C-alpha positions as CSV (number, residue, x, y, z in Angstrom):
1,M,-8.6,52.2,-45.0
2,N,-8.5,50.5,-48.0
3,E,-6.8,47.2,-46.8
4,L,-6.5,43.3,-47.2
5,L,-5.4,41.1,-44.3
6,V,-3.9,37.8,-44.8
7,F,-3.7,35.3,-41.7
8,M,-2.5,31.4,-41.0
9,C,-3.5,30.0,-37.6
10,D,-0.6,27.5,-36.7
11,G,-2.6,25.3,-34.6
12,A,-5.5,24.7,-36.8
13,P,-5.8,24.1,-40.8
14,V,-6.9,27.7,-41.4
15,R,-5.8,30.0,-43.6
16,G,-8.4,33.4,-43.1
17,E,-8.4,37.2,-44.9
18,I,-9.9,40.3,-43.3
19,V,-10.7,42.9,-45.6
20,S,-11.8,46.9,-44.7
21,I,-13.1,49.0,-48.0
22,S,-13.8,52.5,-47.7
23,S,-13.0,55.3,-49.9
24,A,-12.6,52.7,-52.8
25,W,-16.2,51.5,-52.3
26,Q,-17.3,55.6,-51.9
27,A,-16.0,55.7,-55.1
28,V,-18.5,53.2,-56.7
29,L,-20.9,55.0,-54.8
30,E,-20.3,58.4,-56.1
31,R,-20.9,56.8,-59.8
32,R,-24.1,55.7,-59.0
33,N,-27.4,56.1,-57.2
34,E,-28.9,53.0,-55.9
35,P,-31.7,52.4,-53.7
36,P,-30.5,51.7,-50.0
37,A,-31.1,47.7,-50.3
38,V,-29.7,47.6,-53.3
39,R,-26.1,49.2,-52.2
40,R,-26.1,46.9,-48.8
41,I,-26.3,44.1,-51.3
42,L,-23.8,45.4,-54.5
43,G,-21.5,45.9,-50.8
44,D,-21.5,42.5,-49.6
45,F,-20.9,41.5,-52.8
46,V,-18.1,44.2,-53.5
47,G,-16.5,42.6,-50.0
48,A,-17.2,39.0,-51.4
49,A,-15.3,39.6,-54.7
50,T,-12.3,40.9,-53.3
51,L,-11.7,38.3,-50.7
52,L,-12.4,35.6,-53.0
53,S,-10.0,37.0,-55.5
54,A,-7.0,37.4,-52.5
55,S,-7.8,33.8,-51.7
56,L,-7.2,32.8,-55.3
57,K,-3.6,32.0,-56.6
58,F,-3.8,33.3,-60.3
59,D,-3.5,36.2,-61.9
60,G,-6.3,37.7,-63.9
61,T,-9.9,39.2,-62.6
62,L,-12.2,37.7,-60.8
63,I,-15.8,38.5,-62.1
64,I,-19.0,37.9,-59.9
65,Q,-22.5,38.0,-61.9
66,A,-26.0,37.6,-60.8
67,Q,-28.8,38.1,-62.9
68,S,-32.5,37.5,-61.9
69,K,-36.0,38.4,-63.4
70,G,-36.7,40.7,-60.4
71,P,-35.9,44.5,-59.4
72,I,-32.0,44.2,-59.7
73,Q,-31.9,42.8,-63.3
74,L,-27.5,42.5,-63.4
75,M,-25.4,42.9,-60.8
76,V,-21.7,43.0,-62.2
77,I,-18.9,43.3,-59.9
78,E,-15.2,42.7,-61.0
79,C,-11.9,42.7,-58.8
80,T,-8.0,41.8,-60.0
81,S,-5.9,39.9,-58.6
82,N,-4.2,43.1,-57.4
83,L,-7.5,44.0,-55.6
84,S,-8.3,46.8,-57.6
85,M,-12.2,46.7,-58.4
86,R,-15.1,47.9,-59.8
87,A,-18.9,47.5,-60.2
88,T,-22.3,48.4,-61.6
89,V,-25.8,47.5,-61.1
90,K,-28.9,47.6,-63.5
91,L,-32.5,47.7,-62.0
92,S,-35.5,46.5,-64.1
93,V,-37.9,49.1,-62.0
94,D,-37.7,52.5,-60.4
95,A,-35.2,53.1,-57.6
96,S,-38.3,54.0,-56.1
97,E,-40.1,51.0,-55.9
98,I,-37.9,49.4,-54.2
99,S,-37.8,49.0,-50.1
100,P,-35.2,50.1,-48.1
101,D,-35.7,46.5,-45.8
102,A,-35.9,44.7,-49.3
103,T,-34.1,41.6,-49.1
104,L,-31.5,40.2,-51.0
105,G,-34.1,36.9,-52.1
106,E,-36.9,39.4,-52.9
107,L,-34.4,41.8,-55.0
108,L,-32.3,39.4,-57.2
109,D,-34.7,35.5,-57.0
110,A,-37.6,36.4,-58.1
111,S,-40.0,33.6,-59.1
112,N,-36.8,31.8,-58.0
113,T,-34.9,32.5,-61.5
114,G,-32.1,34.1,-59.6
115,R,-28.1,32.4,-60.6
116,L,-25.2,33.9,-59.5
117,V,-21.7,33.4,-62.1
118,I,-18.3,33.2,-60.7
119,T,-16.2,33.9,-63.5
120,L,-12.1,33.6,-63.3
121,D,-10.5,35.3,-65.9
122,P,-6.8,35.0,-66.6
123,T,-4.4,38.0,-68.1
124,N,-2.9,34.7,-69.8
125,R,-5.7,33.1,-71.3
126,E,-5.0,31.9,-74.7
127,P,-7.5,33.2,-78.0
128,G,-10.2,30.9,-77.6
129,Q,-9.9,29.8,-74.2
130,P,-13.1,30.1,-72.3
131,P,-12.4,31.6,-69.1
132,Y,-13.5,29.5,-65.8
133,Q,-17.1,29.7,-64.8
134,G,-19.3,28.1,-62.0
135,I,-22.7,28.8,-62.0
136,V,-25.3,28.5,-58.7
137,A,-28.9,29.3,-58.1
138,L,-29.9,31.5,-55.7
139,Q,-31.7,28.6,-53.8
140,E,-31.6,25.8,-51.4
141,H,-33.6,23.0,-52.3
142,R,-34.5,20.8,-49.6
143,G,-36.6,17.9,-51.3
144,T,-39.3,19.6,-52.8
145,A,-39.2,22.8,-50.4
146,I,-37.0,25.7,-52.2
147,K,-35.7,28.4,-49.6
148,P,-33.9,31.6,-51.4
149,V,-30.6,32.8,-50.1
150,S,-31.1,35.6,-47.3
151,S,-27.4,37.4,-48.0
152,A,-24.3,37.3,-50.1
153,A,-22.0,35.5,-47.7
154,E,-25.0,32.7,-48.2
155,A,-24.9,32.7,-51.7
156,I,-21.2,32.4,-51.6
157,A,-21.5,29.4,-49.3
158,L,-23.5,28.1,-51.9
159,Y,-21.2,28.4,-54.8
160,M,-18.2,27.6,-52.2
161,Q,-20.0,24.3,-52.1
162,N,-21.1,23.5,-55.2
163,S,-17.9,24.0,-56.8
164,E,-16.2,21.6,-54.3
165,Q,-13.9,24.1,-53.0
166,L,-12.0,24.5,-49.8
167,D,-14.4,24.2,-46.6
168,T,-15.2,28.0,-46.5
169,R,-17.1,30.3,-43.7
170,I,-17.6,34.4,-45.1
171,W,-18.7,37.0,-42.8
172,L,-19.8,40.6,-44.8
173,A,-21.0,43.8,-44.1
174,S,-21.3,46.8,-45.5
175,S,-23.0,50.9,-45.5
176,D,-22.6,53.4,-47.3
177,T,-19.0,54.3,-46.2
178,H,-17.7,50.9,-45.7
179,V,-17.9,47.7,-46.5
180,G,-16.1,45.0,-44.1
181,G,-15.4,41.0,-44.3
182,L,-14.2,37.8,-42.7
183,L,-13.1,34.8,-44.9
184,L,-12.1,31.5,-43.1
185,Q,-10.6,28.5,-45.3
186,R,-9.6,24.9,-44.0
187,L,-6.8,24.1,-45.7
188,P,-6.0,20.1,-46.4
189,D,-4.6,18.2,-43.6
190,S,-1.7,16.9,-45.9
191,G,-0.3,20.6,-46.6
192,G,1.1,23.0,-44.4
193,H,-0.6,21.3,-41.3
194,V,0.9,18.1,-41.7
195,H,2.1,17.7,-37.7
196,L,-1.7,18.1,-37.0
197,D,-3.4,14.7,-36.7
198,P,-6.8,14.6,-38.2
199,Q,-9.4,14.7,-34.9
200,T,-6.3,17.7,-33.7
201,A,-7.2,19.4,-37.2
202,S,-10.9,18.7,-37.2
203,E,-11.4,20.7,-33.7
204,G,-9.4,23.4,-35.1
205,W,-11.3,24.5,-37.7
206,S,-14.1,24.0,-35.5
207,R,-12.5,25.7,-32.8
208,I,-11.8,29.1,-35.8
209,Q,-15.2,28.8,-36.7
210,T,-16.7,29.9,-33.4
211,L,-14.4,32.6,-33.0
212,G,-15.5,33.6,-36.3
213,E,-18.9,33.4,-35.2
214,T,-18.5,36.1,-33.3
215,I,-17.6,38.8,-35.1
216,T,-20.5,41.6,-35.5
217,D,-21.2,43.9,-38.3
218,E,-20.2,46.8,-36.4
219,E,-16.8,45.3,-35.5
220,L,-16.3,44.7,-39.3
221,L,-17.4,48.4,-40.5
222,T,-15.5,50.5,-37.9
223,L,-11.9,48.2,-37.1
224,A,-9.1,47.7,-39.0
225,P,-8.1,44.4,-39.8
226,E,-4.8,44.2,-37.6
227,T,-7.5,45.4,-34.6
228,I,-10.1,42.6,-35.7
229,L,-7.3,39.9,-35.4
230,R,-6.0,41.0,-32.4
231,R,-9.6,41.0,-30.7
232,L,-11.0,38.0,-32.6
233,F,-8.2,35.7,-32.0
234,L,-6.3,37.0,-28.9
235,E,-6.6,33.5,-27.1
236,E,-5.8,31.5,-30.2
237,S,-2.5,33.4,-30.7
238,S,-1.2,33.4,-27.1
239,E,-2.0,29.6,-27.1
240,N,-1.3,28.3,-30.6
241,G,0.1,31.0,-32.6
242,V,-1.5,33.2,-35.5
243,R,0.5,34.8,-37.8
244,S,-0.4,37.7,-40.8
245,F,1.4,38.7,-43.2
246,P,1.6,42.7,-44.8
247,P,-1.7,44.3,-45.7
248,R,-2.6,44.5,-49.4
249,P,-4.5,47.8,-50.7
250,I,-7.0,47.8,-52.5
251,H,-8.5,50.5,-54.9
252,F,-11.3,51.4,-57.1
253,S,-10.2,51.2,-61.1
254,C,-12.1,51.0,-64.2
255,R,-10.6,49.5,-67.7
256,C,-12.9,51.2,-69.9
257,S,-11.2,52.8,-73.2
258,R,-12.2,54.3,-76.6
259,N,-10.6,51.2,-77.6
260,K,-13.3,49.0,-76.1
261,V,-16.5,51.1,-77.1
262,A,-14.9,50.4,-80.8
263,D,-15.2,46.7,-80.6
264,V,-18.5,47.1,-78.9
265,L,-19.3,49.5,-82.4
266,R,-18.0,46.5,-84.4
267,M,-20.2,44.0,-82.9
268,L,-23.5,46.1,-83.8
269,G,-22.2,46.3,-87.2
270,E,-21.8,49.4,-89.6
271,E,-25.5,49.3,-90.7
272,E,-26.8,49.5,-87.0
273,V,-24.1,52.3,-86.7
274,Q,-25.1,55.0,-89.5
275,S,-28.4,54.1,-88.0
276,I,-27.8,56.1,-85.2
277,L,-25.5,58.5,-86.4
278,S,-28.4,59.6,-88.9
279,E,-30.3,59.9,-86.1
280,Q,-28.3,61.4,-83.5
281,G,-25.6,62.5,-85.3
282,A,-23.5,60.9,-82.9
283,V,-22.7,58.0,-80.9
284,E,-22.4,58.4,-77.4
285,T,-22.2,56.1,-74.7
286,V,-21.4,56.2,-70.7
287,C,-19.6,53.7,-69.1
288,D,-21.9,51.5,-66.9
289,F,-18.7,51.4,-64.2
290,C,-17.4,54.6,-63.9
291,A,-19.8,56.9,-65.5
292,K,-16.9,58.5,-67.7
293,P,-18.4,59.4,-71.3
294,Y,-17.5,58.3,-75.0
295,R,-18.7,60.1,-78.3
296,F,-17.9,58.9,-81.5
297,D,-19.0,61.1,-84.3
298,A,-19.0,60.1,-88.3
299,V,-15.4,60.5,-88.7
300,D,-14.6,58.5,-86.0
301,C,-17.1,55.6,-86.9
302,L,-15.9,55.5,-90.1
303,Q,-12.1,55.2,-88.7
304,V,-13.9,52.0,-86.9
305,F,-15.2,50.2,-89.8
306,K,-12.4,51.1,-92.2
307,T,-9.2,51.0,-90.7
308,D,-7.2,48.0,-90.0
309,L,-5.6,49.8,-87.4
310,L,-7.0,49.9,-83.7
311,S,-5.5,52.6,-82.3
312,D,-6.4,54.6,-86.1
313,A,-9.8,53.9,-84.8
314,T,-10.3,54.8,-81.6
315,R,-8.0,58.3,-81.6
316,P,-8.9,60.7,-79.2
317,P,-11.4,63.0,-79.2
318,S,-11.5,65.6,-81.5
319,S,-11.5,69.6,-80.1
320,G,-14.9,69.9,-81.0
321,H,-16.1,66.7,-78.8
């Protein structure tokens, strides 16, 4: 099951999404060997990225990036508007040092330095035009007290609150085999629910949230989105109406290429690349997302810096590679 289901509530100003990811999530894990606590947090953010990407009306890529001085140095999840996703993690300590019960705060917010960056990178972005970025600390400041966030759902809620988006609630769960999530958003009263007076709209939003709060991790990880929708909102559907749309497929996909590796070599500079060639005989790297290896020998590197044609500069490996 790799699908996302969108639904609308007729009796409340609410749009919702339910996501279930199995083989696409396993494709991420096949390429990684992270400790259980890291896998759990990564899975939750994969679910969050998928839900947020589907809730935005734009053609491009949503990127969730978390950085800290803690055991998780960097975490990146990318999800395109067509729901293709990939993810990677970099640790600053040996995996054996991370407790299976380690919390998000312990792994991503050491010394209150954790940051969550959500980037919207549209496909039609003009050269030189920066993508939209929202940044939020992984702590709640309550007067003089600082409280680390306890989950990916709480981190996303903080981001949505600080970025002045629509009121949003999100529930996330992950295991070694599945990722599941539920997202609820309150729509503007003046939009598609103009027939609802303010009090009815407010009561409807509260009612749908209360139903959402009954969802369990087990349900998110074991039931199909259609089943969750039917069970969770059975009474709401009977009394006020709940409409769903055709499920959308989710898949793992990496966008790495020799062209992009060549661009990285150019950023390193010819002198640095020649130094690597002298020491190792070739420049070799592995994609952080899909573990695909790339090898550039002396001839490849010469073409990278001497030709104006990118396609020539990144020719396929020769038979000797």
